[in-house]
ZAMARTOR-350943 format. One record per residue (C-alpha): chain; residue in three letters; x, y, z. Coordinates in steps of 0.001 Angstrom, whole numbers, plus 500000, padded with zeros to 6 digits. Layout:
<recs>
A, ALA, X, Y, Z
...
</recs>
This chain:
<recs>
A, MET, 496048, 496406, 485833
A, SER, 496512, 493623, 488079
A, VAL, 495655, 493769, 491680
A, THR, 496155, 491021, 494301
A, ILE, 495412, 491558, 497857
A, GLN, 496356, 489039, 500536
A, PRO, 495578, 489539, 504196
A, TYR, 497648, 487815, 506645
A, ALA, 495617, 485546, 508894
A, ASP, 495338, 486518, 512589
A, SER, 497255, 489928, 511728
A, ASN, 496499, 493276, 510854
A, VAL, 499050, 492827, 507796
A, ILE, 497987, 493166, 504301
A, GLU, 499854, 492359, 501086
A, ILE, 498973, 494064, 497971
A, HIS, 500631, 493220, 494625
A, LEU, 499888, 495948, 491813
A, THR, 500946, 495636, 488263
A, GLY, 500468, 497904, 485628
A, LYS, 498402, 501228, 485924
A, LEU, 495909, 501761, 488916
A, SER, 492419, 502673, 487750
A, HIS, 489258, 503977, 489452
A, GLU, 487951, 500693, 489096
A, ASP, 490676, 498992, 491096
A, TYR, 490291, 501200, 494022
A, GLN, 486570, 500203, 493787
A, GLN, 487743, 496630, 494350
A, PHE, 490227, 496861, 497089
A, VAL, 489250, 500125, 499177
A, PRO, 485974, 498434, 500769
A, LEU, 488426, 495352, 501694
A, LEU, 490841, 497779, 503247
A, ASP, 488193, 499753, 505017
A, GLU, 486487, 496308, 506428
A, ARG, 489858, 495324, 507873
A, ILE, 490726, 498829, 509545
A, SER, 487044, 498406, 511010
A, SER, 487469, 495082, 512362
A, ARG, 491376, 495434, 513297
A, GLY, 492143, 499404, 513953
A, LYS, 495375, 500171, 512475
A, ILE, 496630, 498127, 509675
A, ARG, 500209, 497581, 507924
A, LEU, 500468, 497688, 504177
A, LEU, 502962, 495662, 502205
A, VAL, 502792, 497037, 498785
A, VAL, 504597, 495052, 496106
A, LEU, 504931, 496874, 492780
A, HIS, 505984, 495026, 489663
A, ASP, 506044, 496765, 486154
A, PHE, 503923, 499239, 487857
A, HIS, 503016, 502520, 485564
A, GLY, 501282, 504642, 488167
A, TRP, 497570, 506097, 488193
A, THR, 495146, 507254, 486159
A, VAL, 493583, 510535, 486798
A, GLY, 490565, 508896, 488742
A, ALA, 492655, 506716, 490561
A, LEU, 495089, 509437, 491568
A, TRP, 491912, 511235, 493296
A, ASP, 490731, 508047, 494827
A, ASP, 494167, 507549, 496269
A, LEU, 494158, 511128, 497682
A, LYS, 490644, 510782, 499334
A, PHE, 491846, 507186, 500712
A, ASP, 494940, 508859, 502351
A, LEU, 493029, 511630, 503885
A, HIS, 490274, 509315, 505122
A, HIS, 492645, 506916, 506465
A, PHE, 495336, 509517, 507769
A, ARG, 495831, 507442, 511137
A, ASP, 494778, 504035, 510181
A, ILE, 497864, 502933, 508709
A, GLU, 500445, 502066, 510975
A, ARG, 503488, 500871, 508741
A, LEU, 503799, 501054, 504683
A, ALA, 506378, 499154, 503103
A, LEU, 506935, 499592, 499288
A, VAL, 508652, 496984, 497518
A, GLY, 509659, 498301, 493984
A, GLU, 511757, 497968, 491166
A, SER, 512819, 501438, 490206
A, LYS, 514248, 504917, 491439
A, TRP, 510585, 506717, 490902
A, GLU, 508987, 504403, 493094
A, GLN, 511379, 504773, 495764
A, GLY, 510724, 508412, 495377
A, MET, 506911, 507367, 496110
A, ALA, 507780, 506407, 499489
A, ALA, 509007, 509909, 500344
A, PHE, 506101, 511454, 498500
A, CYS, 503595, 509297, 500824
A, LYS, 504991, 510627, 503822
A, PRO, 503143, 514037, 504500
A, PHE, 499788, 512004, 503608
A, THR, 499952, 509537, 506429
A, THR, 501229, 509049, 510202
A, ALA, 502538, 505572, 509077
A, LYS, 505959, 504758, 509351
A, VAL, 506840, 504532, 505434
A, LYS, 509801, 502451, 504115
A, TYR, 510919, 501389, 500545
A, PHE, 512766, 498332, 499726
A, ASP, 514257, 497194, 496364
A, GLN, 512591, 493893, 494845
A, SER, 515428, 491956, 495862
A, GLN, 514641, 492841, 499655
A, VAL, 511096, 491560, 499716
A, ASP, 512294, 489238, 502894
A, GLN, 513339, 492218, 504679
A, ALA, 509981, 494222, 503736
A, ASP, 508195, 491229, 505249
A, ILE, 510245, 491228, 508389
A, TRP, 509966, 495067, 508741
A, ILE, 506167, 494864, 508316
A, LYS, 505510, 492322, 510941
A, ALA, 508216, 493816, 513600
A, ALA, 506815, 495474, 516879
</recs>
């Protein structure tokens, strides 16, 4: 798994690139960074770019659920950029677990996702 996290300077936007299959260890790496950003900035916006993404291990799925429940109201917008139909379905699946506005973008629409995530 490859996880790259890039907070936007002077912003509540965080860009995350995910490749492969998310593991428990991946969550231990990036959740503290997201927790810190939420503590310092309040609500955050996530731009998640999925490339050759294969889902979660069982442990990571549990970590994801715990994160979603703990931060139910802390994510203002979630843009998912992906390459496949099932990733598009993830956007709909996420909605009950957050108060965030959630929107899916195809890989060719990454610029539109960036504009949407920053919009007022």
